[in-house]
TIKOLSE-925917 format. One line per 3 residues: number of its first residue (from 1); their letters; for each residue x negated, y negated, z of C-alpha. Coordinates in Angstrom, 1 decimal, m for minus. Example, Ala and Ser with C-alpha at 12.3 -4.5 7.8 and 13.67 -1.06 7.14 Angstrom:
<nodes>
1) as) m12.3,4.5,7.8 | m13.7,1.1,7.1
</nodes>
This chain:
<nodes>
1) mil) 0.0,0.0,0.0 | m2.9,m2.3,0.7 | m4.6,m1.5,m2.6
4) svw) m1.3,m2.1,m4.4 | m1.5,m5.8,m3.4 | m5.3,m6.3,m3.1
7) lpa) m6.5,m4.8,m6.4 | m4.1,m6.9,m8.6 | m5.3,m10.0,m6.7
10) vag) m9.0,m9.1,m7.4 | m8.2,m8.5,m11.1 | m6.2,m11.8,m11.4
13) rdv) m9.0,m13.7,m9.8 | m11.4,m12.1,m12.3 | m9.2,m13.1,m15.2
16) len) m9.0,m16.8,m14.1 | m12.7,m17.0,m13.4 | m13.6,m15.5,m16.8
19) aid) m10.6,m16.9,m18.8 | m12.7,m17.9,m21.8 | m14.0,m14.3,m22.2
22) flg) m10.5,m12.8,m21.8 | m8.3,m15.5,m23.4 | m10.7,m17.5,m25.6
25) tep) m9.7,m20.8,m23.9 | m9.8,m22.5,m20.5 | m6.3,m22.3,m19.0
28) rga) m4.8,m25.3,m17.1 | m2.6,m24.7,m14.1 | m2.5,m21.0,m14.8
31) riq) m0.8,m18.7,m12.3 | m1.0,m14.9,m11.8 | 2.6,m13.6,m11.8
34) pvs) 3.1,m10.4,m9.8 | 4.9,m7.8,m11.8 | 7.0,m4.7,m11.1
37) aia) 4.0,m2.5,m10.9 | 3.1,m4.0,m7.5 | 6.6,m3.3,m6.2
40) igl) 6.4,0.3,m7.5 | 3.1,0.7,m5.8 | 4.5,m0.6,m2.5
43) igg) 7.5,1.6,m2.7 | 5.5,4.7,m3.5 | 3.0,4.0,m0.7
46) yiv) 5.9,3.5,1.7 | 7.4,6.9,0.7 | 4.0,8.6,1.3
49) lfa) 3.5,6.8,4.6 | 7.1,7.7,5.8 | 6.5,11.3,4.9
52) gvl) 3.2,11.3,6.7 | 4.7,9.9,9.9 | 7.4,12.6,9.8
55) dme) 4.7,15.2,9.5 | 2.9,13.8,12.5 | 6.2,13.8,14.4
58) rsg) 6.8,17.5,13.6 | 3.2,18.2,14.6 | 3.7,16.6,18.0
61) vnp) 1.4,13.6,17.5 | 1.6,11.0,20.2 | 4.5,8.5,19.5
64) flr) 2.3,5.5,20.1 | m0.2,6.7,17.6 | 2.5,7.4,15.1
67) rfi) 3.8,3.8,15.4 | 0.3,2.4,15.2 | m0.5,4.2,12.0
70) gil) 2.9,3.4,10.6 | 2.5,m0.4,10.9 | m1.3,m0.6,10.6
73) wlp) m1.0,m1.9,7.0 | 1.0,m5.0,8.1 | m1.7,m6.7,10.2
76) ila) m4.3,m5.8,7.6 | m2.3,m7.5,4.9 | m1.6,m10.5,7.2
79) fmt) m5.3,m10.8,8.0 | m6.1,m10.8,4.3 | m3.4,m13.4,3.5
82) ind) m4.8,m15.7,6.2 | m8.2,m15.3,4.7 | m7.0,m16.4,1.2
85) qfd) m7.3,m13.0,m0.4 | m4.0,m13.5,m2.2 | m4.1,m17.2,m3.0
88) vfs) m4.4,m16.3,m6.7 | m0.7,m15.1,m6.9 | 1.8,m17.6,m8.2
91) imv) 4.0,m17.5,m5.1 | 1.0,m18.5,m2.9 | 0.3,m21.4,m5.3
94) eyd) 3.9,m22.4,m5.0 | 3.6,m22.3,m1.2 | 0.6,m24.5,m1.3
97) vng) 2.4,m27.0,m3.4 | 6.0,m27.0,m2.0 | 5.8,m25.0,1.2
100) enl) 4.9,m27.7,3.8 | 8.3,m27.6,5.3 | 8.9,m23.9,5.0
103) wqd) 8.3,m23.2,8.7 | 10.8,m25.9,9.7 | 13.4,m24.7,7.2
106) tlr) 12.9,m21.1,8.5 | 13.5,m22.3,12.1 | 16.6,m24.1,10.9
109) hit) 17.8,m21.0,9.1 | 17.2,m18.9,12.2 | 19.0,m21.4,14.5
112) fvi) 22.0,m21.4,12.1 | 22.2,m17.6,12.4 | 21.6,m17.5,16.2
115) vsl) 24.2,m20.2,17.1 | 26.8,m18.8,14.8 | 26.2,m15.2,15.9
118) ftg) 26.4,m16.1,19.6 | 29.6,m18.1,19.1 | 31.1,m15.4,17.0
121) lvi) 30.1,m12.8,19.5 | 32.0,m14.6,22.3 | 35.1,m15.0,20.1
124) gvt) 34.9,m11.6,18.5 | 34.4,m9.6,21.7 | 37.3,m11.5,23.3
127) lgl) 39.6,m10.8,20.3 | 38.4,m7.2,20.2 | 39.0,m6.8,23.9
130) wss) 42.4,m8.4,23.7 | 43.4,m6.1,20.7 | 42.3,m3.0,22.6
133) rde) 44.4,m3.9,25.5 | 47.6,m4.8,23.5 | 48.4,m2.8,20.5
136) ris) 51.0,m5.3,19.5 | 48.5,m8.0,18.8 | 45.7,m5.8,17.2
139) pvv) 47.3,m5.7,13.7 | 47.6,m9.5,13.7 | 44.1,m10.1,14.9
142) mya) 42.5,m7.5,12.4 | 44.5,m8.9,9.5 | 43.5,m12.5,10.3
145) vgi) 39.7,m11.8,10.6 | 39.9,m9.6,7.5 | 41.5,m12.4,5.5
148) iqt) 38.7,m14.7,6.5 | 36.1,m12.3,5.3 | 37.6,m12.1,1.8
151) ips) 37.3,m15.9,1.2 | 34.2,m16.7,m0.9 | 31.6,m18.8,0.9
154) lal) 31.7,m21.7,m1.5 | 35.5,m21.8,m1.4 | 35.4,m21.8,2.4
157) fgv) 32.9,m24.6,2.4 | 35.2,m26.5,0.1 | 38.2,m25.9,2.4
160) llv) 36.3,m27.2,5.4 | 35.1,m30.3,3.5 | 38.3,m32.5,3.8
163) pls) 39.4,m31.7,7.4 | 35.9,m32.0,8.8 | 35.3,m35.3,6.9
166) nlg) 38.5,m36.7,8.4 | 37.7,m35.3,11.8 | 34.3,m37.0,11.8
169) dtn) 36.0,m40.5,11.6 | 38.0,m39.9,14.8 | 37.1,m41.3,18.2
172) fls) 34.9,m39.0,20.3 | 36.5,m39.7,23.7 | 40.0,m39.4,22.4
175) ilg) 39.3,m35.9,20.9 | 37.4,m34.8,24.0 | 40.1,m35.9,26.4
178) tsl) 43.0,m34.5,24.3 | 41.2,m31.1,23.8 | 40.4,m30.8,27.6
181) avl) 44.0,m31.7,28.5 | 45.6,m29.3,26.1 | 43.1,m26.5,27.0
184) gav) 43.8,m27.0,30.7 | 47.6,m27.0,30.2 | 47.4,m23.8,28.0
187) isv) 45.2,m22.0,30.5 | 47.5,m23.0,33.4 | 50.6,m21.8,31.6
190) gyl) 49.0,m18.6,30.4 | 47.7,m17.8,33.9 | 51.2,m18.4,35.3
193) ifv) 52.9,m16.2,32.7 | 50.5,m13.4,32.2 | 49.0,m13.1,35.7
196) rlg) 51.1,m14.5,38.4 | 54.4,m13.4,36.9 | 53.0,m10.5,35.0
199) nvi) 55.4,m7.9,36.4 | 58.5,m9.7,35.1 | 57.7,m11.9,32.1
202) pag) 55.6,m9.8,29.7 | 58.4,m7.3,28.9 | 60.3,m10.1,27.2
205) vtl) 57.4,m11.9,25.6 | 57.5,m11.5,21.8 | 54.5,m11.1,19.5
208) ftv) 55.3,m14.4,17.9 | 55.1,m16.2,21.3 | 51.8,m14.6,22.1
211) aiw) 50.4,m15.6,18.7 | 51.6,m19.2,19.1 | 50.1,m19.3,22.6
214) gai) 46.8,m18.0,21.2 | 46.7,m20.5,18.4 | 47.4,m23.4,20.7
217) fai) 44.6,m22.1,23.0 | 42.1,m21.6,20.1 | 42.5,m25.1,18.6
220) plg) 41.1,m27.2,21.5 | 38.6,m24.5,22.4 | 37.4,m24.4,18.8
223) llt) 37.0,m28.2,18.7 | 35.0,m28.3,21.9 | 32.8,m25.5,20.7
226) lml) 32.2,m27.2,17.4 | 31.3,m30.5,19.1 | 28.9,m28.8,21.4
229) nsf) 27.2,m26.7,18.8 | 26.9,m29.5,16.2 | 25.5,m31.9,18.8
232) lfr) 22.9,m29.5,20.2 | 21.9,m28.5,16.7 | 21.6,m32.1,15.6
235) itf) 19.4,m33.3,18.4 | 17.3,m30.1,18.2 | 16.3,m30.7,14.6
238) dil) 16.5,m34.4,14.3 | 14.6,m35.4,17.4 | 12.5,m32.5,18.6
241) ted) 9.1,m32.1,17.0 | 8.1,m28.7,15.6 | 5.8,m28.1,18.6
244) qyv) 8.5,m29.0,21.1 | 11.0,m26.7,19.4 | 8.6,m23.8,19.3
247) gll) 7.6,m24.5,22.9 | 11.2,m24.5,24.0 | 11.8,m21.2,22.3
250) qli) 8.8,m19.7,24.0 | 10.0,m20.9,27.3 | 13.4,m19.3,26.8
253) avg) 11.7,m16.1,25.7 | 9.5,m15.9,28.8 | 12.6,m16.6,31.0
256) lai) 14.5,m13.8,29.3 | 11.6,m11.5,29.7 | 11.4,m12.2,33.4
259) igf) 15.1,m11.7,33.8 | 15.0,m8.4,31.9 | 12.0,m7.1,33.8
262) ssl) 13.6,m8.0,37.1 | 16.7,m6.2,36.0 | 14.7,m3.0,35.3
265) sas) 12.9,m3.2,38.6 | 16.0,m3.9,40.7 | 15.9,m0.4,42.3
268) gnd) 14.2,0.1,45.7 | 14.7,m1.1,49.3 | 16.8,m4.1,50.2
271) srq) 13.8,m6.4,50.7 | 12.5,m5.7,47.2 | 15.9,m6.2,45.7
274) rti) 16.2,m9.6,47.5 | 12.8,m10.6,46.2 | 13.7,m9.6,42.7
277) qii) 17.0,m11.5,42.9 | 15.1,m14.6,44.0 | 12.7,m14.3,41.1
280) rri) 15.5,m13.9,38.7 | 17.4,m16.9,40.0 | 14.3,m19.1,39.9
283) aiv) 13.7,m18.0,36.3 | 17.2,m18.8,35.2 | 17.3,m22.2,37.0
286) gvg) 13.8,m23.1,35.9 | 14.5,m22.4,32.2 | 17.9,m24.1,32.4
289) lvt) 16.5,m27.2,34.0 | 13.6,m27.6,31.6 | 15.9,m27.0,28.6
292) lyv) 18.5,m29.5,29.8 | 15.7,m32.1,30.5 | 14.3,m31.7,27.0
295) lfq) 17.7,m31.9,25.4 | 18.7,m34.8,27.5 | 15.6,m36.7,26.4
298) sas) 16.4,m35.9,22.8 | 20.0,m36.9,23.2 | 19.1,m40.3,24.8
301) dyl) 16.9,m41.0,21.7 | 19.5,m39.7,19.2 | 22.8,m41.2,20.3
304) pnt) 23.8,m44.7,19.1 | 23.2,m47.6,21.4 | 26.8,m48.6,21.3
307) svs) 29.4,m48.0,24.0 | 30.6,m44.4,24.5 | 34.2,m45.6,23.7
310) dwq) 33.0,m46.6,20.2 | 31.4,m43.2,19.3 | 32.9,m41.2,16.5
313) lrd) 32.5,m37.5,16.0 | 30.3,m38.2,13.1 | 27.8,m39.7,15.6
316) igi) 27.3,m36.2,17.2 | 26.9,m34.4,13.9 | 30.5,m33.5,12.7
319) agi) 31.0,m34.3,9.1 | 32.3,m32.7,5.9 | 28.8,m31.7,4.8
322) gia) 25.8,m30.6,6.7 | 25.7,m28.8,10.1 | 29.3,m28.6,11.1
325) ptl) 30.8,m26.8,8.1 | 27.8,m24.4,8.0 | 28.3,m23.4,11.7
328) val) 32.1,m23.1,11.3 | 31.8,m20.9,8.1 | 29.1,m18.7,9.5
331) tly) 31.0,m18.2,12.8 | 34.1,m17.2,10.9 | 32.2,m14.8,8.7
334) sll) 30.8,m13.0,11.8 | 34.3,m12.4,13.3 | 35.3,m9.3,11.3
337) plt) 32.4,m6.9,12.2 | 32.3,m8.2,15.8 | 36.0,m8.0,16.5
340) rnt) 36.5,m4.7,14.6 | 33.6,m2.9,16.3 | 34.6,m4.1,19.7
343) yvg) 38.1,m2.9,19.2 | 37.1,0.5,17.8 | 34.4,1.0,20.5
346) lsn) 36.8,0.2,23.4 | 39.7,2.1,21.9 | 37.7,5.3,21.4
349) vdp) 36.7,5.6,25.0 | 38.1,9.0,26.3 | 41.1,8.2,28.5
352) aii) 40.1,11.2,30.7 | 36.9,9.4,31.7 | 38.9,6.3,32.7
355) dsg) 41.2,8.4,34.7 | 38.3,9.9,36.5 | 37.1,6.5,37.4
358) kgm) 40.5,5.5,38.7 | 40.5,8.8,40.8 | 37.2,7.8,42.3
361) gmt) 38.8,4.5,43.5 | 37.0,2.2,41.0 | 38.6,m1.2,40.3
364) prq) 39.6,m2.3,36.8 | 36.5,m4.5,36.7 | 34.2,m1.6,37.7
367) iff) 35.9,0.7,35.1 | 35.3,m1.9,32.4 | 31.7,m2.7,33.2
370) qie) 30.5,0.8,34.3 | 32.5,3.0,32.0 | 34.2,1.4,29.0
373) lpl) 31.5,m1.2,28.1 | 28.5,1.2,28.3 | 30.3,3.8,26.1
376) afp) 31.4,1.2,23.6 | 28.1,m0.7,23.6 | 26.5,1.3,20.6
379) vim) 29.5,0.5,18.4 | 29.5,m3.1,19.4 | 25.8,m3.4,18.7
382) agi) 26.4,m1.9,15.3 | 28.8,m4.8,14.6 | 26.3,m7.3,15.9
385) rna) 23.6,m5.9,13.6 | 25.9,m6.0,10.6 | 27.0,m9.5,11.4
388) gvs) 23.5,m10.8,11.9 | 22.1,m9.4,8.7 | 25.0,m10.7,6.6
391) lig) 24.8,m14.2,8.2 | 21.1,m14.5,7.1 | 22.1,m14.0,3.5
394) iat) 25.2,m16.2,3.7 | 23.3,m19.0,5.4 | 21.3,m19.5,2.2
397) iat) 24.4,m20.8,0.5 | 24.6,m23.6,3.1 | 22.2,m25.6,1.0
400) vig) 24.9,m26.6,m1.4 | 26.7,m28.6,1.3 | 23.5,m30.1,2.8
403) ggg) 23.0,m27.5,5.5 | 19.4,m26.9,4.5 | 17.4,m23.9,5.4
406) lgd) 15.8,m21.3,3.1 | 18.5,m21.8,0.5 | 16.9,m25.1,m0.5
409) yvl) 14.0,m23.2,m2.1 | 16.4,m20.8,m3.9 | 18.6,m23.6,m5.3
412) ngi) 15.5,m25.6,m6.3 | 14.1,m22.5,m8.1 | 17.3,m21.9,m9.9
415) tnv) 17.5,m25.5,m11.0 | 13.9,m25.6,m12.2 | 13.9,m22.0,m13.5
418) svd) 11.1,m21.2,m11.1 | 10.9,m17.6,m9.9 | 8.2,m18.5,m7.4
421) sil) 10.4,m21.1,m5.7 | 13.2,m18.5,m5.5 | 10.9,m16.0,m4.0
424) lgt) 9.6,m18.6,m1.5 | 13.1,m18.7,m0.1 | 14.3,m15.1,m0.5
427) lpa) 11.2,m13.3,0.9 | 11.4,m15.0,4.3 | 15.1,m14.3,4.4
430) ial) 14.5,m10.6,3.7 | 11.8,m10.5,6.4 | 14.2,m12.2,8.8
433) ail) 16.9,m9.7,8.1 | 14.6,m6.8,8.6 | 13.2,m8.3,11.8
436) ldt) 16.6,m9.1,13.2 | 18.0,m5.7,12.5 | 14.9,m4.0,13.9
439) gll) 15.0,m6.1,17.0 | 18.7,m5.5,17.7 | 18.2,m1.8,17.1
442) afe) 15.3,m1.8,19.6 | 17.5,m3.7,22.1 | 20.3,m1.2,21.6
445) nff) 17.9,1.8,22.1 | 16.4,0.2,25.2 | 19.8,m0.4,27.0
448) vsq) 21.7,2.7,25.8 | 21.1,5.9,27.7 | 19.9,9.0,25.9
451) gir) 23.2,10.8,26.6 | 25.4,8.1,25.1 | 23.1,7.8,22.1
454) rdt) 23.3,11.5,21.4 | 27.1,11.5,21.7 | 27.3,8.5,19.4
457) vas) 25.1,10.1,16.7 | 27.0,13.4,17.0 | 30.4,11.7,16.6
</nodes>
């Protein structure tokens, strides 16, 4: 696999350095275009490598050694790339000319996907849980999220253009106050009907009433979520420098690592558990405070110097083009796999296991978090992986409405008939999709027990 890339680079460099002998003239601005033979060599090398790893597994070779041999070619190629061994290829020339902002655009693309996936996860899991608890509402929910998935991305961007443009001209405080008031009223009424009077009212509640209540609840909640996401995204990329942004991501990653390690080490005596709990809380509070401080400093530099009563939603990033429609569209596209897999995973839990938990005296909360959620977790993770990979591809279309990201290079390459520019945008997107899927799969394998994993594979 290494030779499939390195030998063409050596030959291409030889052609350029001895162009008069080969071509009879001195080329100007010549580029060495990689051809399909390189791709065939990489595919063939990967097949041989994959077969060799399987042979080592059957022979009982140490798993760490297998993984090391399986990925050894990647750091070697990365080292050769850093040392300018492949600068002769046209895509590297394109990167040197137009790739100054590639890292920033890649971060923007990643943030689009992460924010949309997280927002869609909260909404999708909630809808899936609701559908699994009430079979009357499940057809309506599945039909709604299925219809959203069939809308072409460009058409959805066009549908969002007019309402978000008009919404951007409205007053910030009026929308915020109205949304909070409606949300509070809906939550209060819903709590009164479905919780306090749950033994009397639900029998007479029609599906239409439930759907209307859900729609009224979703509108102010969706507005508040959109305002928060757009504002945080805007101040992150308009104010924070690249070093500050990367440093903030590293800080969050370290905090998550500390929290995860403390969760794994929570067993032991009471003193050790208390110490671990203190460490976990310090990590959460520390990361939260630093993050809020950095964002507050960015917000103070970003927001207009006028009175808060004069702010419009456009001042916090909501407009017909750019960030807001991109986040809304990507969140909507993530709902189908997240909602469906949550519903399927929770609905397929064996009722006998739940009855056993009830017989042991477990509360409904304990049954959900200790029985239903662990058993449904592999199916839910499959939906998260599916949604994440698809969002990376869909996010490239956001460039047509000013969202930016890796789609800028693809659109520029199509406009200028430049394959190298197209590859400069598509190759990082492909790498992001592979890394995201691999990372989510590793996360799933880490938190799912061997017994549940075997049962999932068998089923």
